[in-house]
C-alpha positions in Angstrom: 76.2 -47.8 81.5 72.8 -46.5 82.6 71.6 -43.3 80.8 71.3 -41.5 84.2 74.9 -42.3 85.0 76.0 -41.1 81.5 74.2 -37.8 82.1 75.9 -37.4 85.5 79.4 -38.1 84.1 78.9 -35.7 81.2 77.8 -32.9 83.7 80.9 -33.5 85.8 83.3 -33.3 82.8 81.5 -30.2 81.3 81.5 -27.8 84.2 82.8 -25.0 82.1 80.2 -25.5 79.4 76.6 -24.3 79.8 73.7 -26.4 78.6 70.1 -27.1 79.0 69.7 -29.9 81.6 66.1 -30.7 80.8 67.0 -31.2 77.1 69.9 -33.5 78.2 67.5 -35.5 80.4 65.0 -35.8 77.6 67.7 -37.1 75.2 68.9 -39.5 77.8 65.4 -41.0 78.0 65.4 -41.2 74.2 68.8 -43.0 74.5 67.1 -45.6 76.8 64.5 -46.3 74.1 67.2 -46.5 71.4 69.5 -48.8 73.4 66.6 -51.2 74.3 65.4 -51.1 70.7 61.9 -52.4 71.7 58.9 -50.9 73.4 59.2 -50.4 77.2 56.8 -49.8 80.1 57.0 -46.5 81.9 58.3 -48.1 85.1 61.2 -49.7 83.2 62.2 -46.5 81.6 62.0 -44.7 84.9 64.0 -47.4 86.6 66.7 -47.1 83.9 66.8 -43.3 84.4 66.7 -43.6 88.2 63.8 -41.2 88.0 60.2 -41.0 89.5 57.7 -42.4 86.9 55.6 -39.2 87.0 58.6 -37.1 86.1 59.7 -39.5 83.5 56.2 -39.5 82.0 56.3 -35.7 81.5 59.5 -36.0 79.4 57.9 -38.8 77.3 54.9 -36.7 76.6 57.2 -34.0 75.1 59.1 -36.6 73.1 55.8 -37.9 71.8 54.6 -34.4 70.8 57.7 -34.0 68.7 57.3 -37.5 67.2 60.5 -38.9 68.7 58.6 -41.4 70.8 55.1 -43.0 70.6 52.8 -44.7 73.0 51.4 -48.1 72.0 47.9 -49.4 72.7 49.2 -51.7 75.4 50.7 -48.8 77.3 54.4 -49.3 76.3 56.5 -46.6 74.8 58.6 -47.0 71.6 60.5 -44.9 69.1 58.7 -42.4 66.9 58.8 -41.7 63.2 61.4 -39.0 63.4 63.9 -41.4 65.0 63.2 -43.9 62.2 63.8 -41.2 59.6 67.0 -40.1 61.3 68.1 -43.7 61.5 68.0 -44.0 57.7 70.7 -41.4 57.5 73.1 -43.7 59.4 71.7 -46.9 57.9 74.5 -49.4 57.1 74.2 -50.7 53.6 75.6 -50.1 50.2 77.5 -46.8 50.7 74.4 -45.3 52.3 75.8 -41.8 52.7 76.8 -41.6 49.1 73.4 -42.9 48.0 71.6 -40.2 50.1 73.8 -37.6 48.6 73.0 -38.8 45.1 69.3 -38.9 45.9 69.5 -35.3 47.2 71.3 -34.2 44.0 68.6 -35.9 41.9 65.8 -34.2 44.0 67.4 -30.8 43.5 67.8 -31.3 39.7 64.2 -32.5 39.4 63.1 -29.5 41.4 65.1 -27.1 39.1 63.8 -28.8 35.9 60.1 -29.0 36.8 59.8 -26.3 39.5 57.9 -28.6 41.7 58.4 -29.9 45.2 60.4 -33.2 45.6 60.4 -35.7 48.4 62.5 -38.7 49.2 60.9 -41.6 51.1 62.2 -44.7 52.7 60.3 -47.9 53.6 60.0 -48.9 57.2 58.0 -51.6 58.8 55.1 -49.2 59.6 55.2 -47.8 56.0 57.0 -45.2 53.9 58.4 -42.2 55.8 59.7 -38.9 54.3 63.4 -38.5 54.9 64.2 -35.5 52.7 62.2 -32.6 51.1 63.2 -30.0 48.5 61.0 -27.0 48.0 60.8 -25.3 44.6 61.7 -21.6 44.0 58.0 -20.8 43.6 55.4 -18.8 45.5 53.4 -22.0 45.8 55.2 -24.8 47.6 53.6 -28.1 48.7 55.8 -30.2 50.8 55.5 -32.8 53.6 57.7 -32.5 56.7 60.5 -34.9 57.3 59.5 -37.8 59.5 55.9 -38.0 58.2 54.5 -41.4 57.4 52.7 -41.5 54.1 49.3 -43.3 53.7 49.4 -46.4 51.5 46.0 -45.9 49.9 45.8 -42.1 49.1 49.4 -41.0 48.4 51.4 -41.7 45.3 54.3 -42.5 47.6 52.3 -45.0 49.6 50.7 -46.6 46.5 54.1 -47.2 44.9 55.6 -48.8 48.0 52.5 -50.9 48.4 52.9 -52.3 44.9 56.5 -53.4 45.6 56.1 -55.2 48.9 54.6 -58.6 49.7 50.8 -58.6 50.2 51.4 -60.2 53.6 53.1 -57.0 54.7 50.8 -54.5 52.9 47.4 -56.0 53.4 47.2 -55.4 57.2 48.5 -51.9 56.9 46.1 -51.0 54.1 43.1 -52.5 56.0 44.1 -50.5 59.1 43.9 -47.3 57.1 40.5 -48.4 55.7 39.1 -49.2 59.2 39.3 -45.4 59.9 37.4 -44.5 56.7 34.1 -45.1 54.9 35.9 -47.9 53.0 35.7 -50.2 55.9 32.2 -51.3 55.0 33.3 -52.5 51.6 36.7 -54.1 52.5 36.7 -57.1 50.0 35.7 -54.9 47.1 38.2 -52.2 48.1 41.0 -54.8 48.4 40.2 -56.2 44.9 40.4 -52.7 43.5 43.6 -52.0 45.3 45.3 -55.2 43.9 44.3 -54.0 40.4 45.9 -50.6 41.2 49.1 -52.4 42.4 49.3 -54.4 39.1 48.8 -51.2 37.1 51.6 -49.4 39.0 54.0 -52.3 38.5 53.3 -52.4 34.8 53.8 -48.6 34.2 56.6 -48.3 36.8 55.3 -45.3 38.7 52.3 -44.1 40.8 50.2 -41.0 40.5 47.5 -39.3 42.5 45.4 -36.3 41.4 44.0 -34.4 44.4 43.5 -37.6 46.5 45.2 -36.0 49.5 44.9 -32.3 48.7 42.5 -30.8 46.3 44.2 -29.4 43.2 47.5 -31.1 44.0 49.0 -33.8 41.9 51.9 -36.2 42.6 54.0 -38.7 40.8 56.3 -41.2 42.5 59.0 -43.3 40.9 61.0 -46.2 42.5 64.7 -45.9 43.3 66.2 -49.0 41.7 69.9 -49.5 42.6 72.2 -51.3 40.2 72.9 -54.2 42.6 69.1 -54.8 42.7 68.4 -54.4 39.0 68.4 -58.1 38.3 66.0 -58.9 41.1 63.9 -55.9 40.2 63.3 -57.0 36.6 59.7 -57.8 36.1 59.1 -61.6 35.4 56.9 -62.3 32.5 54.9 -65.0 34.2 54.3 -65.1 37.9 51.7 -64.4 40.6 51.3 -61.0 42.1 52.7 -62.2 45.3 55.8 -63.5 43.5 56.2 -60.2 41.7 56.0 -58.3 45.0 58.6 -60.6 46.6 60.9 -60.1 43.6 60.8 -56.3 43.6 62.3 -55.0 46.9 61.9 -51.3 47.2 63.6 -49.2 49.9 63.5 -45.7 48.5 61.2 -43.7 46.2 61.2 -40.1 44.8 57.9 -38.1 44.7 57.3 -35.0 42.7 54.4 -32.7 44.0 52.8 -29.7 42.3 49.6 -27.9 41.5 47.6 -29.0 38.5 49.3 -26.2 36.5 52.8 -27.2 37.7 52.3 -30.9 37.3 49.4 -31.6 34.8 48.5 -35.2 34.6 47.9 -34.9 30.9 51.7 -34.6 30.6 52.5 -37.3 33.1 54.3 -39.6 30.6 56.6 -36.7 29.5 57.2 -35.7 33.1 58.1 -39.3 34.1 60.5 -39.5 31.1 62.2 -36.4 32.3 62.4 -37.7 35.9 63.8 -41.0 34.8 66.4 -39.4 32.5 67.7 -37.4 35.5 67.7 -40.4 37.8 69.5 -42.6 35.3 72.3 -40.2 35.1 72.9 -40.8 38.8 72.4 -44.6 38.4 69.3 -44.9 40.6 66.7 -45.9 38.1 
């Protein structure tokens, strides 16, 4: 049933209930994008809504501003990062609701133990996206909003995911980040350095950054390894990096963020041990 017709039917059956019509129209446009599940031209969205393209465009602008939609370089419109983050909450898989509840429990326990901010991230085709944030009971709180996409080269979250995905997936995303920075001029050298960083992260089992994104702010990210993936996640003793990446699927990660005083890198090994001990109690590490 067309989204416009659905909206009309709902208004007829809800005469005794007040609402915000513009919000309902905007959500109906979002429904069109969700139902199609692929980028669409403005004229096609407007046709599905039985709406003038100019009016439809105004709603799309608002959806883009709130990150529920995005405009592609070719002029088509697709779903934004916030929709992808919300989709993870309803993702069908191995008892997803229970997993997210456990991850949230872990995040809260880590927050209480270390008095640092904790973020949960999930891998999507465009990169890792924050799906949950827990703030510490502290005057200083560093946290990233839900729905944010984390950079692969400068965030601990991104570097960890980049180390557990095939190079064929990671390399184009990493180079796209470098094209907007001073690193673009030294692409081969930067990629060589990055592959060395990937190998180091896989060996130690976690990623760290010290002020790479924010001065004076440190972060540590550990992978979420589910029991059913443990056998495939075991590091093979002899294989190429590409084989290692293929053998280590990673869908979720936990990041701890704090100031240099809250999260000193000189204590990173002890901190990681504490994090892993908490995660293992919930069978996610």
